[in-house]
C-alpha positions as a Markdown table, in Angstrom:
| # | Residue | x | y | z |
|---|---|---|---|---|
| 1 | Unk | 22.3 | -2.7 | -6.1 |
| 2 | Unk | 22.1 | 0.0 | -8.8 |
| 3 | Unk | 21.0 | -0.9 | -12.3 |
| 4 | Unk | 24.5 | -0.5 | -13.6 |
| 5 | Unk | 26.4 | -2.4 | -10.9 |
| 6 | Unk | 26.9 | -6.1 | -10.2 |
| 7 | Unk | 26.0 | -7.8 | -6.9 |
| 8 | Unk | 29.3 | -6.6 | -5.3 |
| 9 | Unk | 28.5 | -3.0 | -6.2 |
| 10 | Unk | 31.1 | -2.7 | -9.0 |
| 11 | Unk | 30.2 | -0.8 | -12.1 |
| 12 | Unk | 29.5 | -3.0 | -15.2 |
| 13 | Unk | 30.3 | -1.0 | -18.4 |
| 14 | Unk | 27.8 | -2.9 | -20.5 |
| 15 | Unk | 25.0 | -2.3 | -18.0 |
| 16 | Unk | 25.9 | 1.4 | -17.7 |
| 17 | Unk | 26.0 | 1.8 | -21.4 |
| 18 | Unk | 22.6 | 0.2 | -21.9 |
| 19 | Unk | 21.1 | 2.1 | -19.0 |
| 20 | Unk | 22.2 | 5.4 | -20.5 |
| 21 | Unk | 21.1 | 4.4 | -24.0 |
| 22 | Unk | 17.6 | 3.7 | -22.8 |
| 23 | Unk | 17.2 | 7.4 | -22.0 |
| 24 | Unk | 18.3 | 8.6 | -25.4 |
| 25 | Unk | 15.0 | 8.2 | -27.2 |
| 26 | Unk | 13.0 | 9.9 | -24.4 |
| 27 | Unk | 15.5 | 12.8 | -24.3 |
| 28 | Unk | 15.4 | 13.1 | -28.1 |
| 29 | Unk | 11.5 | 13.3 | -28.0 |
| 30 | Unk | 11.7 | 15.9 | -25.2 |
| 31 | Unk | 14.2 | 17.9 | -27.1 |
| 32 | Unk | 12.1 | 17.9 | -30.3 |
| 33 | Unk | 9.1 | 19.0 | -28.2 |
| 34 | Unk | 11.1 | 21.8 | -26.6 |
| 35 | Unk | 12.3 | 22.9 | -30.1 |
| 36 | Unk | 8.8 | 22.9 | -31.5 |
| 37 | Unk | 9.6 | 20.1 | -34.0 |
| 38 | Unk | 6.5 | 18.2 | -32.9 |
| 39 | Unk | 4.1 | 21.0 | -33.8 |
| 40 | Unk | 1.2 | 21.5 | -34.4 |
| 41 | Unk | 0.2 | 18.5 | -32.1 |
| 42 | Unk | 3.2 | 17.9 | -29.8 |
| 43 | Unk | 1.3 | 15.7 | -27.4 |
| 44 | Unk | 0.0 | 13.4 | -30.2 |
| 45 | Unk | 3.4 | 13.2 | -31.8 |
| 46 | Unk | 5.1 | 12.4 | -28.5 |
| 47 | Unk | 2.3 | 9.9 | -27.8 |
| 48 | Unk | 3.1 | 8.0 | -31.1 |
| 49 | Unk | 6.9 | 8.3 | -30.6 |
| 50 | Unk | 6.9 | 6.8 | -27.1 |
| 51 | Unk | 4.6 | 4.0 | -28.3 |
| 52 | Unk | 6.9 | 3.2 | -31.2 |
| 53 | Unk | 10.0 | 3.2 | -29.0 |
| 54 | Unk | 8.3 | 0.9 | -26.5 |
| 55 | Unk | 7.7 | -1.7 | -29.2 |
| 56 | Unk | 11.2 | -1.3 | -30.6 |
| 57 | Unk | 12.8 | -1.8 | -27.1 |
| 58 | Unk | 10.5 | -4.7 | -26.4 |
| 59 | Unk | 11.7 | -6.4 | -29.6 |
| 60 | Unk | 15.3 | -5.7 | -28.6 |
| 61 | Unk | 14.7 | -7.4 | -25.3 |
| 62 | Unk | 13.7 | -10.6 | -27.2 |
| 63 | Unk | 16.9 | -10.3 | -29.3 |
| 64 | Unk | 19.2 | -10.6 | -26.2 |
| 65 | Unk | 18.9 | -14.4 | -25.7 |
| 66 | Unk | 19.7 | -15.1 | -29.4 |
| 67 | Unk | 22.7 | -12.7 | -29.2 |
| 68 | Unk | 24.0 | -14.6 | -26.1 |
| 69 | Unk | 23.9 | -17.9 | -28.0 |
| 70 | Unk | 25.1 | -16.6 | -31.4 |
| 71 | Unk | 28.0 | -14.4 | -30.1 |
| 72 | Unk | 28.8 | -16.7 | -27.2 |
| 73 | Unk | 28.5 | -13.6 | -25.0 |
| 74 | Unk | 27.0 | -14.8 | -21.6 |
| 75 | Unk | 27.2 | -11.4 | -20.0 |
| 76 | Unk | 24.7 | -9.8 | -22.4 |
| 77 | Unk | 21.9 | -11.6 | -20.6 |
| 78 | Unk | 22.6 | -9.3 | -17.6 |
| 79 | Unk | 20.9 | -6.4 | -19.4 |
| 80 | Unk | 17.7 | -8.3 | -20.6 |
| 81 | Unk | 15.8 | -7.3 | -17.5 |
| 82 | Unk | 16.8 | -3.7 | -17.8 |
| 83 | Unk | 15.8 | -3.5 | -21.4 |
| 84 | Unk | 12.4 | -5.1 | -20.7 |
| 85 | Unk | 11.8 | -2.6 | -17.9 |
| 86 | Unk | 12.8 | 0.2 | -20.3 |
| 87 | Unk | 10.1 | -1.0 | -22.7 |
| 88 | Unk | 7.6 | -0.9 | -19.9 |
| 89 | Unk | 8.7 | 2.6 | -18.9 |
| 90 | Unk | 8.1 | 4.0 | -22.4 |
| 91 | Unk | 4.8 | 2.3 | -22.5 |
| 92 | Unk | 3.8 | 3.9 | -19.2 |
| 93 | Unk | 4.8 | 7.3 | -20.6 |
| 94 | Unk | 2.8 | 6.5 | -23.8 |
| 95 | Unk | -0.3 | 5.7 | -21.7 |
| 96 | Unk | 0.2 | 8.8 | -19.5 |
| 97 | Unk | 0.4 | 11.0 | -22.6 |
| 98 | Unk | -2.8 | 9.4 | -23.9 |
| 99 | Unk | -4.6 | 10.3 | -20.6 |
| 100 | Unk | -3.2 | 13.8 | -20.9 |
| 101 | Unk | -4.3 | 14.0 | -24.5 |
| 102 | Unk | -7.9 | 13.1 | -23.3 |
| 103 | Unk | -7.8 | 16.1 | -21.0 |
| 104 | Unk | -7.3 | 13.9 | -17.9 |
| 105 | Unk | -10.9 | 12.6 | -18.4 |
| 106 | Unk | -10.4 | 9.1 | -16.9 |
| 107 | Unk | -14.0 | 8.1 | -17.6 |
| 108 | Unk | -13.5 | 8.9 | -21.3 |
| 109 | Unk | -10.2 | 7.1 | -21.3 |
| 110 | Unk | -11.8 | 4.0 | -19.8 |
| 111 | Unk | -14.7 | 4.0 | -22.2 |
| 112 | Unk | -12.4 | 4.5 | -25.2 |
| 113 | Unk | -10.3 | 1.5 | -24.0 |
| 114 | Unk | -13.5 | -0.6 | -23.8 |
| 115 | Unk | -15.0 | 0.5 | -27.1 |
| 116 | Unk | -11.9 | 0.7 | -29.4 |
| 117 | Unk | -10.3 | -2.7 | -30.1 |
| 118 | Unk | -6.8 | -1.3 | -30.8 |
| 119 | Unk | -6.9 | 0.5 | -27.4 |
| 120 | Unk | -8.2 | -2.6 | -25.7 |
| 121 | Unk | -5.3 | -4.8 | -26.8 |
| 122 | Unk | -2.8 | -2.0 | -26.1 |
| 123 | Unk | -4.1 | -1.7 | -22.6 |
| 124 | Unk | -3.9 | -5.5 | -22.2 |
| 125 | Unk | -0.3 | -5.3 | -23.3 |
| 126 | Unk | 0.4 | -2.6 | -20.8 |
| 127 | Unk | -1.1 | -4.6 | -17.9 |
| 128 | Unk | 0.8 | -7.7 | -19.0 |
| 129 | Unk | 4.1 | -5.8 | -19.2 |
| 130 | Unk | 3.4 | -4.2 | -15.8 |
| 131 | Unk | 3.0 | -7.7 | -14.3 |
| 132 | Unk | 6.2 | -8.9 | -15.8 |
| 133 | Unk | 8.0 | -5.7 | -14.6 |
| 134 | Unk | 6.7 | -6.1 | -11.1 |
| 135 | Unk | 7.8 | -9.8 | -11.0 |
| 136 | Unk | 11.1 | -9.3 | -12.7 |
| 137 | Unk | 13.1 | -9.1 | -9.4 |
| 138 | Unk | 15.1 | -11.9 | -7.9 |
| 139 | Unk | 12.7 | -11.9 | -5.0 |
| 140 | Unk | 9.8 | -12.8 | -7.2 |
| 141 | Unk | 11.9 | -15.6 | -8.8 |
| 142 | Unk | 12.4 | -17.1 | -5.4 |
| 143 | Unk | 8.7 | -16.7 | -4.4 |
| 144 | Unk | 7.4 | -18.2 | -7.6 |
| 145 | Unk | 10.2 | -20.7 | -8.2 |
| 146 | Unk | 12.2 | -20.8 | -11.4 |
| 147 | Unk | 9.8 | -23.0 | -13.4 |
| 148 | Unk | 6.6 | -21.0 | -12.6 |
| 149 | Unk | 8.5 | -17.7 | -13.1 |
| 150 | Unk | 9.7 | -18.8 | -16.5 |
| 151 | Unk | 6.2 | -19.9 | -17.5 |
| 152 | Unk | 4.8 | -16.5 | -16.5 |
| 153 | Unk | 7.4 | -14.5 | -18.3 |
| 154 | Unk | 6.8 | -16.5 | -21.5 |
| 155 | Unk | 3.7 | -14.3 | -22.0 |
| 156 | Unk | 6.2 | -11.7 | -23.3 |
| 157 | Unk | 5.8 | -13.3 | -26.7 |
| 158 | Unk | 2.0 | -12.8 | -26.6 |
| 159 | Unk | 2.4 | -9.3 | -25.4 |
| 160 | Unk | 4.7 | -8.5 | -28.3 |
| 161 | Unk | 2.1 | -9.8 | -30.7 |
| 162 | Unk | -0.5 | -7.6 | -29.1 |
| 163 | Unk | 1.8 | -4.6 | -29.2 |
| 164 | Unk | 2.4 | -5.1 | -33.0 |
| 165 | Unk | -1.3 | -5.5 | -33.7 |
| 166 | Unk | -2.0 | -2.3 | -31.7 |
| 167 | Unk | 0.6 | -0.5 | -33.8 |
| 168 | Unk | -0.8 | -1.8 | -37.1 |
| 169 | Unk | -4.3 | -0.8 | -36.1 |
| 170 | Unk | -3.4 | 2.7 | -35.0 |
| 171 | Unk | -1.2 | 3.4 | -38.1 |
| 172 | Unk | -2.8 | 5.6 | -40.7 |
| 173 | Unk | -1.1 | 4.7 | -44.0 |
| 174 | Unk | 2.6 | 3.7 | -43.8 |
| 175 | Unk | 3.1 | 0.5 | -41.9 |
| 176 | Unk | 6.6 | -0.3 | -43.2 |
| 177 | Unk | 8.3 | -0.3 | -39.8 |
| 178 | Unk | 5.6 | -2.5 | -38.3 |
| 179 | Unk | 5.8 | -5.0 | -41.1 |
| 180 | Unk | 9.6 | -5.2 | -40.7 |
| 181 | Unk | 9.2 | -5.6 | -36.9 |
| 182 | Unk | 6.7 | -8.4 | -37.5 |
| 183 | Unk | 9.1 | -10.2 | -39.9 |
| 184 | Unk | 11.9 | -9.9 | -37.3 |
| 185 | Unk | 9.7 | -11.2 | -34.6 |
| 186 | Unk | 8.8 | -14.2 | -36.7 |
| 187 | Unk | 12.5 | -14.8 | -37.3 |
| 188 | Unk | 13.2 | -14.6 | -33.6 |
| 189 | Unk | 10.5 | -17.1 | -32.8 |
| 190 | Unk | 11.6 | -19.6 | -35.5 |
| 191 | Unk | 15.2 | -19.2 | -34.3 |
| 192 | Unk | 14.2 | -20.3 | -30.8 |
| 193 | Unk | 12.7 | -23.5 | -32.3 |
| 194 | Unk | 15.9 | -24.1 | -34.3 |
| 195 | Unk | 18.1 | -23.5 | -31.3 |
| 196 | Unk | 16.2 | -26.2 | -29.4 |
| 197 | Unk | 17.1 | -28.7 | -32.1 |
| 198 | Unk | 20.7 | -27.5 | -32.3 |
| 199 | Unk | 20.3 | -26.7 | -36.0 |
| 200 | Unk | 21.7 | -23.2 | -36.1 |
| 201 | Unk | 24.5 | -23.6 | -38.7 |
| 202 | Unk | 24.9 | -21.2 | -41.7 |
| 203 | Unk | 22.5 | -23.2 | -43.9 |
| 204 | Unk | 19.8 | -23.0 | -41.2 |
| 205 | Unk | 20.3 | -19.3 | -40.8 |
| 206 | Unk | 20.1 | -18.7 | -44.6 |
| 207 | Unk | 16.9 | -20.7 | -44.8 |
| 208 | Unk | 15.6 | -18.7 | -41.7 |
| 209 | Unk | 16.3 | -15.5 | -43.5 |
| 210 | Unk | 14.5 | -16.6 | -46.7 |
| 211 | Unk | 11.6 | -17.9 | -44.7 |
| 212 | Unk | 11.3 | -14.8 | -42.5 |
| 213 | Unk | 11.5 | -12.6 | -45.7 |
| 214 | Unk | 8.7 | -14.6 | -47.3 |
| 215 | Unk | 6.6 | -14.4 | -44.2 |
| 216 | Unk | 7.1 | -10.6 | -44.1 |
| 217 | Unk | 5.9 | -10.3 | -47.7 |
| 218 | Unk | 2.8 | -12.2 | -46.8 |
| 219 | Unk | 2.2 | -10.0 | -43.7 |
| 220 | Unk | 2.5 | -6.9 | -45.8 |
| 221 | Unk | 0.3 | -8.2 | -48.6 |
| 222 | Unk | -2.3 | -9.5 | -46.1 |
| 223 | Unk | -2.4 | -6.2 | -44.3 |
| 224 | Unk | -2.9 | -4.0 | -47.4 |
| 225 | Unk | -5.4 | -6.4 | -48.9 |
| 226 | Unk | -7.5 | -6.4 | -45.7 |
| 227 | Unk | -7.1 | -2.7 | -44.9 |
| 228 | Unk | -7.2 | -1.0 | -48.3 |
| 229 | Unk | -8.5 | -3.7 | -50.7 |
| 230 | Unk | -5.3 | -3.7 | -52.7 |
| 231 | Unk | -4.7 | -7.0 | -54.6 |
| 232 | Unk | -2.4 | -9.1 | -52.4 |
| 233 | Unk | -0.7 | -10.5 | -55.5 |
| 234 | Unk | 0.3 | -7.0 | -56.5 |
| 235 | Unk | 2.0 | -6.4 | -53.2 |
| 236 | Unk | 3.8 | -9.7 | -53.3 |
| 237 | Unk | 4.9 | -8.9 | -56.9 |
| 238 | Unk | 6.3 | -5.5 | -55.7 |
| 239 | Unk | 8.8 | -7.5 | -53.6 |
| 240 | Unk | 10.3 | -8.9 | -56.7 |
| 241 | Unk | 10.5 | -5.7 | -58.8 |
| 242 | Unk | 14.1 | -4.3 | -58.6 |
| 243 | Unk | 12.9 | -0.9 | -59.9 |
| 244 | Unk | 10.8 | -0.2 | -56.8 |
| 245 | Unk | 12.0 | 1.0 | -53.4 |
| 246 | Unk | 13.1 | -1.8 | -51.0 |
| 247 | Unk | 10.2 | -3.6 | -49.4 |
| 248 | Unk | 10.1 | -4.7 | -45.8 |
| 249 | Unk | 10.7 | -8.3 | -46.9 |
| 250 | Unk | 14.0 | -7.3 | -48.4 |
| 251 | Unk | 15.1 | -5.5 | -45.3 |
| 252 | Unk | 14.2 | -8.5 | -43.1 |
| 253 | Unk | 16.2 | -10.7 | -45.5 |
| 254 | Unk | 19.3 | -8.6 | -45.1 |
| 255 | Unk | 19.0 | -8.1 | -41.4 |
| 256 | Unk | 18.5 | -11.8 | -40.7 |
| 257 | Unk | 21.4 | -12.7 | -43.0 |
| 258 | Unk | 23.6 | -10.5 | -40.9 |
| 259 | Unk | 23.4 | -13.2 | -38.3 |
| 260 | Unk | 25.6 | -15.5 | -40.4 |
| 261 | Unk | 28.8 | -13.4 | -39.9 |
| 262 | Unk | 27.8 | -12.7 | -36.3 |
| 263 | Unk | 27.8 | -16.5 | -35.8 |
| 264 | Unk | 31.3 | -16.7 | -37.2 |
| 265 | Unk | 32.4 | -14.0 | -34.8 |
| 266 | Unk | 30.8 | -15.9 | -31.9 |
| 267 | Unk | 32.6 | -19.1 | -32.9 |
| 268 | Unk | 35.9 | -17.2 | -33.0 |
| 269 | Unk | 35.2 | -15.8 | -29.5 |
| 270 | Unk | 34.4 | -19.3 | -28.2 |
| 271 | Unk | 37.5 | -20.8 | -29.7 |
| 272 | Unk | 39.6 | -18.0 | -28.2 |
| 273 | Unk | 38.3 | -18.8 | -24.7 |
| 274 | Unk | 39.1 | -22.5 | -25.1 |
| 275 | Unk | 42.7 | -21.8 | -26.4 |
| 276 | Unk | 45.3 | -22.2 | -23.6 |
| 277 | Unk | 47.3 | -19.1 | -22.7 |
| 278 | Unk | 50.6 | -19.0 | -24.5 |
| 279 | Unk | 49.7 | -21.7 | -27.0 |
| 280 | Unk | 47.8 | -22.1 | -30.2 |
């Protein structure tokens, strides 16, 4: 069975589209390298870009289950495994570029991983994603049993946290994207709790957006206070100043609020399926 086909060998348009889309970032990075746009340190720039895309795709893989529920779109779950493997592929390229950047000196690579905390947790995330990738097949589901397999694959949440911490620690100055990703990750985790209780109506989603936005502001303030010594209250106050550029907390608020109209679309889809053909 090919990645873009079903069990009967038929092409699934959604799978094919996602499969091709996963190549786009890598091809774009390669094109930039070929054009010289990554100079003067193309390996370093490609190293950072592949790591960034790995975390982005990893976060997208966590978004698939909420999308299935919110949009009443069962088939979207078929691409979750593919997206997760895509995140692993970019992480493997990221690590391979790091080895190349270290002149293929494996002893130096190993010592750096042991001595540098951000590299240690990045390597742990790589090993964890590798295990999940190897056990993502139907065969491993049968070997482990559904319950044990699900327990194992829940470590994806821990691995995402490690990936985000790794990204924060290796960032030099601007951590805007990582703060936004952290806020969205928090929103996804809280949504899972809300979904278990069945409380996913518009009010719950609005409160989720507000809570995730507030949490994002605290993540940003805590990071800058710890990293640069900037007063955390100043960073929090910046989120309320309309004359300043949009802060990560505001982006998270808007992005999570977009779930409200998506939920309405999902309800319309569900009602359309229930409506008998030829009648209202």
